[in-house]
N, C-alpha and C positions, 0 to 999 in steps of 0.2 A: 450899783453892781459893777464889778470889774469886767474888763473886756473878755469876750468869749475867745477861747483858744482853739485854733483850727490847725490840724496837721495835714498838709497837702502833700500827697505822694505821687509824683509825676516824673517822667524823664526830664532831664535838664533842658532839652530843646523845646519843650511844649508847655512849661509851667507858667511862663510870664503872664499871659492874659488872665489866667485863673487867679494867680497870686494877687494881681492888681485889683481884681474885682472883690476879693475877700478883704483886702486891705481897706478899700473904699467903703466897705460895709461895716468897718469898725472891728474886725477880727484881729486878734493877736496871732499872726501867721508864722508857723514854722514849716520848713520844707524838707522833704527827703526824696531821694531819687530811686531808692530800691526798697523792696519789702523788708529786707534785712535791717536796713537803717531805720525804717519806720517802726519795726518791732522794738528795737533797742530804745528808740525815742519814747515809745508809748509806755514802756515799763519803767521809765525813769521820770517822766513828766506827765501830769494829768492834763487831758484835753477834753474839750466838749464835743468834738467831732473829728473824724478822719475822713478826708475826701481823697479817693485814689483812682487812678487810671487802671483799667484791667491789665493792659500789656505793659509789663515792667521788666527790666533786666533781671534775670534769675527767676525767683518765684513771682507769680502774678498777683493781681489785686485780690482775687478770691482767696488765695492762700493766706494773704495778709489778714483779711477779715476773719478767716477761720482761726488763725493763731491768736488774734486779739480776743475773740469770743472764748476760746478755750482757756485763756489766761484770766477770765473774769475781770477784765479791765473796765467793763461797764461804759464803753464809749462807742457810739454808733459809727459804723463804717458805710459811707456812701460811695458807690462806684459810679464814676462819670465817664462814659465810654461811647465811642462811635459804633460799637458792635450792637446791632439791633436784633440779635438772635434771641427769641423769646425763651427757648429751651435753656440756653446758656444763662440767661438772666434768672430764670427760676432756680437753676442749680446754684447760682451765687447766693440767692436768698436763703436756700436751705443750708448753706455752709457758713452762714454768719453775717452776710451783708444785710444792713438795715434797709437799704434802698438801692435800686439801680436806675440811674438817670441816663437818658439818651442824649448824646452830643450831636446836635443837628443844625449848628449855625451859631452866630454871635449871640443871638437872643437866648440861647440855651444856657449860657454862663450866668446871665442875670437871673433866670428862673432857678438855676441851681443854688445860687447864693441866697435868694429869697426863701427857698424851701428849707435850706440848711439853717438859716437864721431862725425861721419859725420853729423848727424842730428843737434847736438848742434853747430858745427862749421858753418854749413850753416845758422843757425838761427843767429849766432853772426855777420856773414858777412852782412846779410840783415838788421841788426840793429846795426850799428857800434857804435852808441852813447850810447848803453845800458851798464851801469856799474852794472854788476850782483852782485858783492860783496858788493857794497854800498847800494843796494836797500833795502828799508824798507817798509813793507806793511802799507797802510793808515788805518785810523780808519774805513773808509767805507768798505775796503777790509776785514778787520778782522771781522766786524759785519756781512758782507755778508757770509763769510766763516762759521761763527758760525751758522747763520740762515739756511744755506743749508746743513750743516754737518749732517750725519745720527746719530751722537753721540750727547749727551747732552753737552751743553757748559754753563759755568757760568764765571763771571768775578769778581775778588776781587779788592777792592780799596786799593792801597798800602799806601795812605796818612792817612788812618784812623787806629785806634788801632785794632789789631788782624785781619786786612784785611777782613772786612765783605763783603758779597755778594752785589755787586752793579748791577749785571745783570744776568739773567738766561733765556736761550732760551726755546722755547716750548717743545723741546725734554727733557730738564732737568726737566721742570715742570711736564711733563708726567711721567718721571721716579720716581720722589720723591713724587708726589702728593701734593707738597706745591706750591701754587701760588706765583708769583714773589713778590707780596706785603706783603706776610705773614712772611717771615723770615728776616726783615730788621735788619741791624746792627748785624748780626750773621755770624760767620765764618762757612763754610761748615762742620766744625767738629760737629755742632749741630745734624747732622744726625747719628753720631757714637753712638754705644751702647756698653754695656759690652761685647758683642760678637765680637767686632772689635779687630783685632790683635794689641796689644800695640806696638810691634816692627815695624809694618808697619806705625802706627801713628807717631812714633818717627822718622822714616826715612823721612817721608813727612815734618815733622816739621823742621828737620835739613836742608833739601833742601830749604825750604821757608826762613829760617834764612840766608842761604848762597846765596839766590837769584839764585838757580840753578834749572834747569829742572829735573823732576823726573817722572818716570812711575812706577806704582805699582797697584796690585789688592787689593782692600780694601772693607770691608763690612760696609755698612750703613744700616739704617732702613728707610723704607718708612713712610709716614704719618700714614698709617693704621697699622704700626707695623710689616709688613712682611719684611724679609731680602732683601736687594738690594746689589748685588755684582757688583762692578764697576771695569772696566779696566780704571784706572785714570792716566791722564797725566796733570801735572801742570807745567806751564812755565811762566816766566816774559816776558812782552811786553814793549819795550823801545820806548820813543818818540825821536824826532829829536835831542834833546840835550843829548841823551844817558841816560836819567833818566827813571826809571820804571814807565810806565803809567798805567799798569794793570797787575794783575795776571790772567792768563786764565787757567781754568780747563776744560779739555775735558774728558767726562765720557761716556763709552760704557757699556750698561747694559749686564753684563756677568752672570746674574742669571741663565739663562737656561743652560749655559755651566757648571756652578758650581753645579747646581742641578743634571745635568746628571752625573758629576763626583762623587758626593756624592751617587747618586743612584747606580752607578757602584761599589763603595766601599761597600755600604750596601749589594748589591747582592753577592759580593765576600765574605764578612764576613758570609752571610747566607749560601752560598755554602760550605764554610769551616766548619761552624757549623754542617750542615747536613752531611758532610763527616765524621766528628768526631762522630756524633750520629750513622751513619751507621756502622762505625768501631766498636763502642761499641756493637751494636746489633750483628754484625757478630762474634765478640769475645765471646759474651755471648751465642749465640745459637749453635756455632760449637760443643763445648763440649757436650751441652745438646742433640743435635740431635744424636751424636755418642752414648751417653749412652742410649738414648731411643731405638735406633736400636738394641743395645746389649740386652736390656731387652726384646724386642719383639722376638728376635731370641731365647733367652733362655727360654722364658715364656712357661708354660705348661697349664695354665688356665687363663681365662679372669680376674678373681678376683685378682690374684696375680700380673698380668701385670698392671692393673689399679692402684693398691696400690703402686707398686714400681715406676711407672712413676710419680705419685703425689709426692712421697718422693724425687725423683731426681730433680724435678722442684723446690720444696721448698728449697733445699739446694743450688741451683744455685744462684750466686751473682746477685743481681738486682731483684730477685723475693722473695715474702714473703710467698707464699703458693699456693696450687692448689687443685682442686676437680674435680671429674668426676661424672656426674649425668645423669639420664634418666627420661623422663616423663612417668609415669605409664599410660598405656592404660586403666586400670581399674578405677583408682581414679583421674587421671588428675594431680596428685601431682608430685613434683620433688623429686625423690628418689636418695639420695646420695649413690653412690656405692663405692667410694674411696675418701680419702682426706688426706692432710698433710699440717700442718702449718695453717690450717683454723679452726675456732671455730665451727666446725660441724663434727659430727661423721658419719662414714659409717652406713647405715641403717636408717638414719634420713629421714623422709618424710616431705617436706615443701609445703604448699599450693602455687600454682603458682602465686597467687595474692600477696603473701608476699615477693617476691624476687624483686630485682631491675628491672625496665622496660627493661633494656638492655638484661637481661637473657631471658625474655619472647620474646623479639624481635629476638634474635638468634634462639630460638626454632621455631618461626613462619616463619622466612625468610630463615632459614638454611644458614645464612651468619654470619661471625664474627662481633661482636659488641664490644663496649668499654664503660665503665662508670667510673666516678671519685668519690673520697671520698666526701661525703656530710656531713657536720657537723650536728650532731644530728640525722642522719638517723638511723632508727631502723629496716630497711628492712633486712631480713635474707640474708646472703652472700654479703652484701654491703662491699666495700673495707675497710672502717674505722673499721669494725668489727674485722679485723685481723691486723690492723695497717698498711695497705697498702694504696698507693696513688691512684692506678688505678686497674681496673679489666677488662681483655679481656676474652670474652666468644667465643669459637670456636666450631662449630659442629663437632661431631665425626661420620663421614658417610663413607660408602663404597657403591658406586653406589646409589641406592635408599634405602639402608638399613641404618637407623640411629641408632647408638648404644647409643647416648646420647649427652651430652655437656661437654666440657672441660673448666674449669674456671682457669685462671692464674692471680695471684695478683702481681702487680709491686710495689716495695718499694722505687722507685725514684720519684723525683718531675717531671722530664721530662716525657711527655706523651709517652706511648709505641708506638703510632703513627701507620700509615698505614703499614709501613714496618714490624713492629713487629706483627701487626695483621695478615699479610700474613704468617709470620713464625708460628704463633699459629695455623692458618688454616692448614698449612702443618703438624704440629705436630698432630692435630686432625685426619687428613687423615692417617698419619702413624699408629696411634693407631688403627684406624678402620681396616686398612689392616692387622695389627697383630692379632686383635681379630677375623677377618674373617678367617685367616689362622688357628687359633686355633680351631675354630668351624668346619672348613672343616676337619681338621685332626681328630677331635674327632668323627665325624660322620663316617669317614672311618675306624677308629680303635676301636670303642667302641664294647663291647661284647653284648650290648643290643640296640635295636632301638625301637622307637615308630612308629607304622604304623597308619597313619591318612587317613581316607576316607572322602573326601569332595565332597559334591554335589553342583553344580552350576546350579541353575534353572534360566538361563538367556540366551536368544537366541543371545545376543550381544557378548557372549564369542567368542573369535577369532576362535577357532576350530569348534564351533557350526556354525559360519557363513560359514566356509569352507565346513562343512558337508552339509549345506543347498544348497550351490552352486553346489556341486558334486552329491547330491541326494543319500546319504547313510551315514552309521555310520563311523566316522573317528577314527582311532587308531593312537595315537602319538607314533612314533618310536624313536625319539631322536631329539636333537638339536645340530647344528654345529655353533660354534662361527665364525663370520667373522670380518673383521677389523672395520667396522662401522655399522654392522647390525647382524642379526642372521637368520639362515636357519632352518626351521622345516621340518622334514621328517614325512610324514603321509601316512597311508595305508587305502584304502577304498574297502570294499567288494561290488561287483555288483553296481558300480556307474551308475547314470543316465546320467551324463555329463562327458566331458573330462576336462583336466586341464585348457583349455581356459576359462572356467566358473569362475575359481578362480582368474584369472588375472584381472577381472573387480572389485574385492574388493578394497576399498580405502586404506586399510592398507597393501596391497600386492605390493611389488616392482617388483618381477619377480617370475615366476613359471615354472618348467620344469618337464617333466615326467621322472621318474627314471626307472620304468618298468611298463608294462601294457599288459593286455590281456582281453578276454571277461568277466572274472569274478573278476579281481583284478586290482587295480591301486595304484602305489606307486609314490609319487610326492615330490619334494623338493620345499618348498615355502619360499622365502626370504621376510622378513617383513621390513617395513619402520621403525617401532618402536618395541622394545622388549616388548612382552606382559607380564603380571604378572607371567605367568607360568615360563618364562625364568629367572625371577629375584629371584626366590626362593633360588637359589644357594647362593645368598648373605647372606641368613639367615642360611646357613649350612643345607639346606633341599634338599633331593634328590627326583626327580620325578620318581616314579616307573612305573606308567601306567596312561593313560588318554584315555577314550572312550567318544566321543562327538557325539551327534545327533543335529538336527536342533533346538531342544528346550533347550538343556543344556548339561551338561557333568558330568561324575563321574571321580574324580581325586584321585589317590592313592599316598601317599607321605611317606617318611621315614625321621625321625628327631631324635635328641638326646632325651633321657628321660626328661632332664631338660628344653627342649625347651618350650618357652612360646607359646602355641598353638594359643592364641588370636592374637599374632603378625603375625603368618602365615596366619590366616584367614583374618586379616586386609589388607594383600596384595591383596587378591581377592576382598574384600568388598569395597576397594577404587574405584573400577571400575565397579563391577557387583552387581546386585540385587540377592536375593535368594541364598546366600551362607550359607550352613549349614554343620556343622561337623556331618557326618553320624556315624562314629565310631572312637574310639581311643583304640589301643591295643598294649601292649608291648610284644616283642618277641625277640628271638635270631636273631642276624644280619645275613645277607648273608655271604657267604665265604669271610672272610676279605682279604685273600691273593689275591683272584681274583679281589676284588674291588680295593685294593691298586695297583695291577698290571695294571688294566685298567686306573686308575687315573694317574699313572706314565707315561704310554704310551701316554695318551691324552695330557699331558704337553709337550711331545717331538715333537708331530706332528704339522706341520704348518696347516693353515686353508685349503689350497688347497689339501694337503696330506690327511687331515681328510675327506674332501668332496669326493675325488677320492676313498678312501678306502671304505667309506660307500656306495657310489653309486655302486661300483663294487660288493660289498657284497649283496646289495638289488637286483641286477640284476642277481645273481647267477653266477657271473664271476668266483668264486673260486670252483664251482661244476664241476664234470666231467661226461659226456661231457658238455662243456660250452654251455648254451643256447644262449649266446650273445658273440660277440667278442669285442675287444678293440675299434674298430672304432665306434660302436654303442654307447658305453658308452661315448667316447670322444665327439661325436656329441651332446649327451644329455647335457654335461657339457659346450659345446661351446669352446672346446679346440682341439688341434690336437692329433692324436693317439700317436705320439711320446711323447708329453708333458704328456699325461695320464700315459704312462708307466714309465716315469721318476718319477712322483708323487707316483705311486704304488710301484716301486722298493725302493724308499726312505722310504716309510711307512713300507714296509715289512722288510727292513733292521733294522729299529728301533724296530719293534715287536720282531724280532729274538734276537737282542741284549738285549732287556729287559728281555726276557725269559731265555736266556743262561747265561747272566751276570747281575743279578738284581742289583748289586752294581754300575753298570755304571750309574744308574739313581739317585743315592743318591747324 
């Protein structure tokens, strides 16, 4: 008996051990790496078995088994795969696979060879007259295989010049878009275009000249001009006399796979490009942020800080210039306060309608925006005015306090992009933090202050609503900062109601009594939103006193002499009606050392320490004899007596250290 013929269908990188095992068992082994190549091989040569992996490039092993079964080639297809999904295996058997073997180690290959050998031997014994090696497929078998194959099939006439197409099945017509009758007397090369790889064309031509089978991936073009990537196998088919009867081409549309590979390559290139852009941004801003931090630490006044920051930005590689501006509350114009590298001088006032729309958008939305150079644009501050390619505008804000806008010009073609916009936003916030620190330091250390008395004739003022609920005049004692809220301390003479009346107000989160008797009530009120009163610190303004009735309030404030009073009033006017500046007077400041001491200690205390200290003081805990003990205060705060004393001891220690050793706070 002649050798059994086995067709092994596996990817090239995994076929070695299986091929060696079948060789050792005496099989005459032929290999193929795709389902398309295997179908072409099976219709031209008789095999005793086909052993295939499930996962193949293009069509899978199940599609291969189905195509061979539909073509009535009478050869068993055994799938040998690591996939142990029983439902998938059952589906493979239904679609034509003779057997599904599970790959689970080196021993599984020996078992596979043994089972396949037994299957082939049994088949040979039941059909002793079958001469496997001499069998040639009939024309009918070839045509049936072509019609049933999931791949496109065409046939070339070897007796005519250049082997023109003599037959094309429906799949091939669908792939190319050319009906069978349209490309007569033309070789399939007519589908090739300048984008086809010339080396692949040459290899196919050489195989044709040598009447050899060849498998290759080649690019054609469809009738509509779109690319068609083919997994192509071309093989000669011989007649009974050993002459070439046809050239058969089997083509599997690999366009989806090729497009996926190209998309993956494009994405990889895009990611690499984005990484390079990010590296450039990081390299650019690291030094810039370091220098800006140094300027903010060393700066003594807002004007010099703004000017030095603009100069630093303008000298940084990748930037062409910068400016800082604010919108005047009086004129509505954009006032340039600092600039460098830009064709605009500090002190210039520009109508808001004469600047690029992105500048107005940043002012309105309080978010960073970007605009590009526009040829012929005559708008003030446009990028082309300074020779820049792009302009990023970032708000300079501290809380609700807006110091102005920061404009940065980029001198590169690449857009500054969202990442650099966020960097510019961070720079804007850094500048605002620095300016706020300077303002706070000046109000604490200045020799003169301006006292402002403001009248708020509006019952919706938060302290007025608290006064209406309690039924008396409310005095503001102070504010304690909390993690995500603020706590107001208020005192009421002869209240008509208890603290529970305040708890019903919509802007009150919690309220607790700090101290109370028949004539007085002191309460701590935690608010859901910080009222305008608490936001004045962002402007470097100190609240000295507030007396509120149900109809309105009188507020006394302290500010720097150069403070724009209109901005302070706008904080109240944004929410309340009837806001009037009652008086403005300049005077000597309070004891500066005590103010500085209080500010230094306040920075050292935690929220809970600050609350415990204030609650204890308001209840007379530090008087002697004590009118209350620690348990009562702890109950008011909702904590244990032990926790209260821990907070008080920590706060007292910080007070003593600040007094005895002032340098410890520096």
